[in-house]
Backbone as XML, in Angstrom:
<?xml version="1.0"?>
<chain id="A" units="angstrom">
  <residue number="1" name="UNK">
    <atom name="N" x="18.950" y="7.596" z="12.732"/>
    <atom name="CA" x="19.854" y="6.320" z="11.587"/>
    <atom name="C" x="21.294" y="6.255" z="12.412"/>
  </residue>
  <residue number="2" name="UNK">
    <atom name="N" x="20.621" y="5.190" z="12.341"/>
    <atom name="CA" x="22.569" y="4.880" z="13.020"/>
    <atom name="C" x="23.708" y="4.550" z="12.490"/>
  </residue>
  <residue number="3" name="UNK">
    <atom name="N" x="24.861" y="5.296" z="12.829"/>
    <atom name="CA" x="26.003" y="5.429" z="11.776"/>
    <atom name="C" x="26.717" y="3.734" z="11.257"/>
  </residue>
  <residue number="4" name="UNK">
    <atom name="N" x="27.055" y="3.517" z="10.647"/>
    <atom name="CA" x="28.085" y="2.746" z="9.596"/>
    <atom name="C" x="29.253" y="2.511" z="10.075"/>
  </residue>
  <residue number="5" name="UNK">
    <atom name="N" x="29.227" y="1.482" z="10.614"/>
    <atom name="CA" x="31.623" y="1.575" z="10.900"/>
    <atom name="C" x="31.782" y="0.145" z="10.232"/>
  </residue>
  <residue number="6" name="UNK">
    <atom name="N" x="33.128" y="0.803" z="9.238"/>
    <atom name="CA" x="33.387" y="-0.979" z="8.859"/>
    <atom name="C" x="35.278" y="-1.684" z="8.836"/>
  </residue>
  <residue number="7" name="UNK">
    <atom name="N" x="35.040" y="-2.080" z="10.438"/>
    <atom name="CA" x="36.288" y="-2.270" z="10.759"/>
    <atom name="C" x="37.227" y="-2.498" z="9.548"/>
  </residue>
  <residue number="8" name="UNK">
    <atom name="N" x="38.537" y="-2.639" z="9.860"/>
    <atom name="CA" x="39.225" y="-3.135" z="8.914"/>
    <atom name="C" x="39.588" y="-4.180" z="7.889"/>
  </residue>
  <residue number="9" name="UNK">
    <atom name="N" x="39.428" y="-4.852" z="8.182"/>
    <atom name="CA" x="38.787" y="-6.423" z="7.447"/>
    <atom name="C" x="37.799" y="-6.341" z="6.391"/>
  </residue>
  <residue number="10" name="UNK">
    <atom name="N" x="37.252" y="-6.161" z="7.072"/>
    <atom name="CA" x="35.260" y="-5.974" z="6.876"/>
    <atom name="C" x="36.465" y="-4.993" z="5.751"/>
  </residue>
  <residue number="11" name="UNK">
    <atom name="N" x="36.382" y="-4.072" z="5.765"/>
    <atom name="CA" x="36.193" y="-2.757" z="4.526"/>
    <atom name="C" x="37.126" y="-3.533" z="3.392"/>
  </residue>
  <residue number="12" name="UNK">
    <atom name="N" x="38.470" y="-4.226" z="3.538"/>
    <atom name="CA" x="38.947" y="-5.155" z="2.209"/>
    <atom name="C" x="37.984" y="-5.917" z="1.764"/>
  </residue>
  <residue number="13" name="UNK">
    <atom name="N" x="37.084" y="-6.458" z="2.492"/>
    <atom name="CA" x="36.498" y="-7.320" z="2.257"/>
    <atom name="C" x="34.957" y="-6.947" z="1.341"/>
  </residue>
  <residue number="14" name="UNK">
    <atom name="N" x="34.858" y="-6.191" z="1.328"/>
    <atom name="CA" x="34.373" y="-5.347" z="1.159"/>
    <atom name="C" x="34.170" y="-4.604" z="0.116"/>
  </residue>
  <residue number="15" name="UNK">
    <atom name="N" x="35.420" y="-3.909" z="-0.399"/>
    <atom name="CA" x="36.502" y="-3.471" z="-1.569"/>
    <atom name="C" x="36.621" y="-4.914" z="-2.194"/>
  </residue>
  <residue number="16" name="UNK">
    <atom name="N" x="36.851" y="-5.790" z="-1.671"/>
    <atom name="CA" x="37.144" y="-6.624" z="-3.590"/>
    <atom name="C" x="35.808" y="-7.844" z="-3.454"/>
  </residue>
  <residue number="17" name="UNK">
    <atom name="N" x="34.442" y="-7.267" z="-3.462"/>
    <atom name="CA" x="33.821" y="-7.684" z="-4.057"/>
    <atom name="C" x="32.808" y="-6.927" z="-5.183"/>
  </residue>
  <residue number="18" name="UNK">
    <atom name="N" x="32.615" y="-7.585" z="-5.919"/>
    <atom name="CA" x="31.809" y="-7.251" z="-7.246"/>
    <atom name="C" x="30.560" y="-5.776" z="-6.918"/>
  </residue>
  <residue number="19" name="UNK">
    <atom name="N" x="30.408" y="-4.270" z="-8.086"/>
    <atom name="CA" x="30.322" y="-3.593" z="-8.212"/>
    <atom name="C" x="29.226" y="-4.447" z="-7.430"/>
  </residue>
  <residue number="20" name="UNK">
    <atom name="N" x="28.185" y="-4.601" z="-7.621"/>
    <atom name="CA" x="26.750" y="-5.007" z="-7.509"/>
    <atom name="C" x="26.588" y="-5.722" z="-6.524"/>
  </residue>
  <residue number="21" name="UNK">
    <atom name="N" x="27.053" y="-6.322" z="-6.237"/>
    <atom name="CA" x="27.479" y="-7.048" z="-4.491"/>
    <atom name="C" x="27.163" y="-5.776" z="-3.733"/>
  </residue>
  <residue number="22" name="UNK">
    <atom name="N" x="27.873" y="-5.145" z="-4.004"/>
    <atom name="CA" x="28.991" y="-3.975" z="-3.261"/>
    <atom name="C" x="27.941" y="-2.753" z="-2.793"/>
  </residue>
  <residue number="23" name="UNK">
    <atom name="N" x="26.675" y="-2.638" z="-3.822"/>
    <atom name="CA" x="25.593" y="-1.380" z="-3.913"/>
    <atom name="C" x="24.896" y="-1.856" z="-3.274"/>
  </residue>
  <residue number="24" name="UNK">
    <atom name="N" x="24.604" y="-3.287" z="-3.275"/>
    <atom name="CA" x="22.974" y="-3.873" z="-2.707"/>
    <atom name="C" x="23.129" y="-4.780" z="-0.726"/>
  </residue>
  <residue number="25" name="UNK">
    <atom name="N" x="24.663" y="-4.453" z="-0.128"/>
    <atom name="CA" x="25.720" y="-4.760" z="0.593"/>
    <atom name="C" x="25.019" y="-3.370" z="1.500"/>
  </residue>
  <residue number="26" name="UNK">
    <atom name="N" x="25.651" y="-2.611" z="0.853"/>
    <atom name="CA" x="25.232" y="-0.836" z="1.433"/>
    <atom name="C" x="23.957" y="-0.555" z="1.469"/>
  </residue>
  <residue number="27" name="UNK">
    <atom name="N" x="22.810" y="-0.677" z="0.593"/>
    <atom name="CA" x="21.743" y="-0.175" z="0.855"/>
    <atom name="C" x="21.276" y="-0.980" z="1.435"/>
  </residue>
  <residue number="28" name="UNK">
    <atom name="N" x="21.244" y="-2.529" z="2.201"/>
    <atom name="CA" x="20.803" y="-3.529" z="2.834"/>
    <atom name="C" x="21.085" y="-3.057" z="4.295"/>
  </residue>
  <residue number="29" name="UNK">
    <atom name="N" x="21.784" y="-2.152" z="4.766"/>
    <atom name="CA" x="22.874" y="-2.120" z="5.965"/>
    <atom name="C" x="21.801" y="-0.557" z="6.037"/>
  </residue>
  <residue number="30" name="UNK">
    <atom name="N" x="22.285" y="0.685" z="5.088"/>
    <atom name="CA" x="21.118" y="1.265" z="5.249"/>
    <atom name="C" x="19.916" y="1.390" z="5.745"/>
  </residue>
  <residue number="31" name="UNK">
    <atom name="N" x="19.221" y="0.728" z="4.991"/>
    <atom name="CA" x="18.195" y="0.238" z="5.229"/>
    <atom name="C" x="17.783" y="-0.372" z="6.765"/>
  </residue>
  <residue number="32" name="UNK">
    <atom name="N" x="18.447" y="-1.451" z="6.881"/>
    <atom name="CA" x="18.561" y="-1.597" z="8.185"/>
    <atom name="C" x="18.639" y="-0.377" z="8.970"/>
  </residue>
  <residue number="33" name="UNK">
    <atom name="N" x="20.049" y="0.471" z="9.039"/>
    <atom name="CA" x="20.486" y="1.705" z="9.716"/>
    <atom name="C" x="19.373" y="2.053" z="10.050"/>
  </residue>
  <residue number="34" name="UNK">
    <atom name="N" x="18.221" y="2.384" z="9.324"/>
    <atom name="CA" x="17.469" y="3.532" z="9.328"/>
    <atom name="C" x="15.807" y="3.207" z="9.744"/>
  </residue>
  <residue number="35" name="UNK">
    <atom name="N" x="15.675" y="2.060" z="9.226"/>
    <atom name="CA" x="14.177" y="1.847" z="9.375"/>
    <atom name="C" x="14.193" y="0.570" z="10.254"/>
  </residue>
  <residue number="36" name="UNK">
    <atom name="N" x="15.967" y="-0.393" z="10.202"/>
    <atom name="CA" x="15.876" y="-1.570" z="11.133"/>
    <atom name="C" x="14.473" y="-2.820" z="10.009"/>
  </residue>
  <residue number="37" name="UNK">
    <atom name="N" x="14.817" y="-2.552" z="9.667"/>
    <atom name="CA" x="13.896" y="-4.001" z="8.992"/>
    <atom name="C" x="15.141" y="-4.512" z="7.720"/>
  </residue>
  <residue number="38" name="UNK">
    <atom name="N" x="14.926" y="-5.490" z="7.403"/>
    <atom name="CA" x="16.358" y="-6.975" z="6.877"/>
    <atom name="C" x="16.574" y="-7.925" z="7.485"/>
  </residue>
  <residue number="39" name="UNK">
    <atom name="N" x="17.122" y="-9.160" z="6.800"/>
    <atom name="CA" x="17.043" y="-10.163" z="7.628"/>
    <atom name="C" x="18.195" y="-10.776" z="8.226"/>
  </residue>
  <residue number="40" name="UNK">
    <atom name="N" x="17.826" y="-10.182" z="9.364"/>
    <atom name="CA" x="19.021" y="-10.059" z="10.623"/>
    <atom name="C" x="18.646" y="-11.001" z="11.452"/>
  </residue>
  <residue number="41" name="UNK">
    <atom name="N" x="18.783" y="-11.949" z="12.486"/>
    <atom name="CA" x="19.305" y="-12.478" z="13.083"/>
    <atom name="C" x="20.636" y="-12.486" z="13.939"/>
  </residue>
  <residue number="42" name="UNK">
    <atom name="N" x="20.332" y="-13.021" z="15.153"/>
    <atom name="CA" x="21.287" y="-12.916" z="16.154"/>
    <atom name="C" x="22.235" y="-14.358" z="16.097"/>
  </residue>
  <residue number="43" name="UNK">
    <atom name="N" x="23.580" y="-14.319" z="16.255"/>
    <atom name="CA" x="24.375" y="-15.278" z="16.542"/>
    <atom name="C" x="23.931" y="-16.452" z="17.629"/>
  </residue>
  <residue number="44" name="UNK">
    <atom name="N" x="24.344" y="-17.424" z="17.550"/>
    <atom name="CA" x="24.313" y="-18.050" z="18.091"/>
    <atom name="C" x="25.807" y="-18.597" z="18.818"/>
  </residue>
  <residue number="45" name="UNK">
    <atom name="N" x="26.186" y="-18.376" z="20.107"/>
    <atom name="CA" x="27.248" y="-19.187" z="20.817"/>
    <atom name="C" x="28.865" y="-17.554" z="20.228"/>
  </residue>
  <residue number="46" name="UNK">
    <atom name="N" x="28.608" y="-16.951" z="19.893"/>
    <atom name="CA" x="28.705" y="-15.493" z="20.370"/>
    <atom name="C" x="28.375" y="-14.137" z="19.887"/>
  </residue>
  <residue number="47" name="UNK">
    <atom name="N" x="28.673" y="-12.870" z="19.867"/>
    <atom name="CA" x="28.215" y="-11.957" z="20.233"/>
    <atom name="C" x="27.929" y="-11.523" z="18.196"/>
  </residue>
  <residue number="48" name="UNK">
    <atom name="N" x="26.795" y="-10.837" z="18.711"/>
    <atom name="CA" x="26.354" y="-10.272" z="17.433"/>
    <atom name="C" x="25.280" y="-10.859" z="17.190"/>
  </residue>
  <residue number="49" name="UNK">
    <atom name="N" x="25.108" y="-10.211" z="15.346"/>
    <atom name="CA" x="23.951" y="-10.145" z="14.198"/>
    <atom name="C" x="24.319" y="-10.764" z="12.818"/>
  </residue>
  <residue number="50" name="UNK">
    <atom name="N" x="23.678" y="-11.114" z="11.983"/>
    <atom name="CA" x="23.557" y="-10.903" z="10.806"/>
    <atom name="C" x="22.645" y="-10.828" z="9.839"/>
  </residue>
  <residue number="51" name="UNK">
    <atom name="N" x="23.199" y="-10.183" z="8.925"/>
    <atom name="CA" x="22.433" y="-9.583" z="8.102"/>
    <atom name="C" x="22.764" y="-10.318" z="6.945"/>
  </residue>
  <residue number="52" name="UNK">
    <atom name="N" x="21.446" y="-10.759" z="6.298"/>
    <atom name="CA" x="21.704" y="-12.004" z="4.658"/>
    <atom name="C" x="21.234" y="-10.863" z="3.677"/>
  </residue>
  <residue number="53" name="UNK">
    <atom name="N" x="22.275" y="-11.067" z="3.294"/>
    <atom name="CA" x="22.371" y="-9.947" z="1.548"/>
    <atom name="C" x="22.618" y="-11.029" z="0.171"/>
  </residue>
  <residue number="54" name="UNK">
    <atom name="N" x="21.160" y="-11.928" z="-0.167"/>
    <atom name="CA" x="21.815" y="-12.382" z="-1.027"/>
    <atom name="C" x="21.974" y="-13.832" z="-0.441"/>
  </residue>
  <residue number="55" name="UNK">
    <atom name="N" x="23.316" y="-14.044" z="-1.184"/>
    <atom name="CA" x="24.796" y="-15.214" z="-0.855"/>
    <atom name="C" x="25.546" y="-14.818" z="0.081"/>
  </residue>
  <residue number="56" name="UNK">
    <atom name="N" x="25.096" y="-13.681" z="0.556"/>
    <atom name="CA" x="26.293" y="-12.781" z="1.456"/>
    <atom name="C" x="25.295" y="-12.647" z="2.253"/>
  </residue>
  <residue number="57" name="UNK">
    <atom name="N" x="26.395" y="-12.473" z="3.577"/>
    <atom name="CA" x="26.874" y="-11.841" z="4.969"/>
    <atom name="C" x="27.445" y="-10.671" z="6.221"/>
  </residue>
  <residue number="58" name="UNK">
    <atom name="N" x="26.348" y="-10.445" z="6.502"/>
    <atom name="CA" x="27.779" y="-9.447" z="7.010"/>
    <atom name="C" x="27.380" y="-10.147" z="8.445"/>
  </residue>
  <residue number="59" name="UNK">
    <atom name="N" x="28.723" y="-9.946" z="8.949"/>
    <atom name="CA" x="28.209" y="-10.123" z="11.018"/>
    <atom name="C" x="28.859" y="-8.899" z="11.144"/>
  </residue>
  <residue number="60" name="UNK">
    <atom name="N" x="28.160" y="-8.571" z="12.550"/>
    <atom name="CA" x="28.013" y="-7.335" z="12.777"/>
    <atom name="C" x="27.447" y="-7.074" z="14.404"/>
  </residue>
  <residue number="61" name="UNK">
    <atom name="N" x="27.487" y="-5.503" z="14.764"/>
    <atom name="CA" x="27.738" y="-5.491" z="16.470"/>
    <atom name="C" x="27.254" y="-4.426" z="16.214"/>
  </residue>
  <residue number="62" name="UNK">
    <atom name="N" x="26.120" y="-4.021" z="17.154"/>
    <atom name="CA" x="25.651" y="-2.671" z="17.061"/>
    <atom name="C" x="25.044" y="-2.738" z="18.755"/>
  </residue>
  <residue number="63" name="UNK">
    <atom name="N" x="25.196" y="-0.854" z="18.998"/>
    <atom name="CA" x="24.624" y="-0.482" z="19.800"/>
    <atom name="C" x="23.731" y="0.411" z="19.414"/>
  </residue>
  <residue number="64" name="UNK">
    <atom name="N" x="22.985" y="1.318" z="20.195"/>
    <atom name="CA" x="22.370" y="2.558" z="20.164"/>
    <atom name="C" x="22.211" y="2.541" z="18.713"/>
  </residue>
  <residue number="65" name="UNK">
    <atom name="N" x="23.850" y="2.963" z="18.503"/>
    <atom name="CA" x="23.843" y="4.539" z="17.650"/>
    <atom name="C" x="24.705" y="4.360" z="15.674"/>
  </residue>
  <residue number="66" name="UNK">
    <atom name="N" x="25.191" y="2.589" z="16.453"/>
    <atom name="CA" x="26.668" y="2.633" z="15.507"/>
    <atom name="C" x="25.911" y="0.896" z="14.908"/>
  </residue>
  <residue number="67" name="UNK">
    <atom name="N" x="26.665" y="0.953" z="14.049"/>
    <atom name="CA" x="26.637" y="-0.541" z="13.381"/>
    <atom name="C" x="28.070" y="-0.654" z="12.960"/>
  </residue>
  <residue number="68" name="UNK">
    <atom name="N" x="28.591" y="-1.977" z="13.733"/>
    <atom name="CA" x="29.937" y="-1.583" z="13.113"/>
    <atom name="C" x="30.153" y="-3.424" z="12.598"/>
  </residue>
  <residue number="69" name="UNK">
    <atom name="N" x="30.202" y="-3.586" z="11.114"/>
    <atom name="CA" x="30.491" y="-4.332" z="10.389"/>
    <atom name="C" x="31.854" y="-5.288" z="11.091"/>
  </residue>
  <residue number="70" name="UNK">
    <atom name="N" x="31.685" y="-6.177" z="11.415"/>
    <atom name="CA" x="33.129" y="-6.527" z="11.504"/>
    <atom name="C" x="33.148" y="-7.954" z="10.690"/>
  </residue>
  <residue number="71" name="UNK">
    <atom name="N" x="32.829" y="-8.519" z="9.531"/>
    <atom name="CA" x="33.040" y="-9.823" z="8.528"/>
    <atom name="C" x="32.278" y="-9.496" z="7.336"/>
  </residue>
  <residue number="72" name="UNK">
    <atom name="N" x="32.549" y="-9.328" z="6.382"/>
    <atom name="CA" x="31.200" y="-9.907" z="4.968"/>
    <atom name="C" x="32.044" y="-10.367" z="3.978"/>
  </residue>
  <residue number="73" name="UNK">
    <atom name="N" x="31.279" y="-11.637" z="3.575"/>
    <atom name="CA" x="31.567" y="-12.816" z="2.687"/>
    <atom name="C" x="30.951" y="-13.627" z="2.123"/>
  </residue>
  <residue number="74" name="UNK">
    <atom name="N" x="30.826" y="-13.917" z="1.125"/>
    <atom name="CA" x="29.857" y="-15.350" z="0.602"/>
    <atom name="C" x="29.033" y="-16.277" z="1.984"/>
  </residue>
  <residue number="75" name="UNK">
    <atom name="N" x="28.443" y="-16.900" z="1.537"/>
    <atom name="CA" x="27.993" y="-17.403" z="2.839"/>
    <atom name="C" x="28.535" y="-19.063" z="2.432"/>
  </residue>
  <residue number="76" name="UNK">
    <atom name="N" x="29.069" y="-19.733" z="3.542"/>
    <atom name="CA" x="29.950" y="-21.318" z="2.874"/>
    <atom name="C" x="29.882" y="-21.860" z="4.470"/>
  </residue>
  <residue number="77" name="UNK">
    <atom name="N" x="30.057" y="-22.876" z="4.618"/>
    <atom name="CA" x="30.040" y="-23.682" z="5.571"/>
    <atom name="C" x="31.223" y="-22.463" z="7.080"/>
  </residue>
  <residue number="78" name="UNK">
    <atom name="N" x="31.806" y="-22.501" z="6.359"/>
    <atom name="CA" x="33.170" y="-20.913" z="7.919"/>
    <atom name="C" x="32.564" y="-19.609" z="7.794"/>
  </residue>
  <residue number="79" name="UNK">
    <atom name="N" x="31.842" y="-19.995" z="6.440"/>
    <atom name="CA" x="31.144" y="-17.518" z="7.269"/>
    <atom name="C" x="31.249" y="-17.598" z="8.674"/>
  </residue>
  <residue number="80" name="UNK">
    <atom name="N" x="30.575" y="-18.248" z="9.940"/>
    <atom name="CA" x="30.183" y="-17.472" z="10.742"/>
    <atom name="C" x="31.301" y="-18.608" z="11.968"/>
  </residue>
  <residue number="81" name="UNK">
    <atom name="N" x="32.723" y="-18.283" z="11.283"/>
    <atom name="CA" x="33.893" y="-19.313" z="12.266"/>
    <atom name="C" x="34.506" y="-17.534" z="12.821"/>
  </residue>
</chain>
């Protein structure tokens, strides 16, 4: 299992989300960290990946042992900027 770390900005964004969205995002991150399953794609034009959880996107970087969340937001045209 990989360790999940929230950046300071991602932690603030996560705390502002509704509780049900927080639960779904945390469950999706845990599933990806433990089993490698989830709707994950590499980002084009920059490093990192995105995890799709309903209408929310989790932008993260990973290595062999950790997943570092960089941004958590609702999917809009500015999500990937």
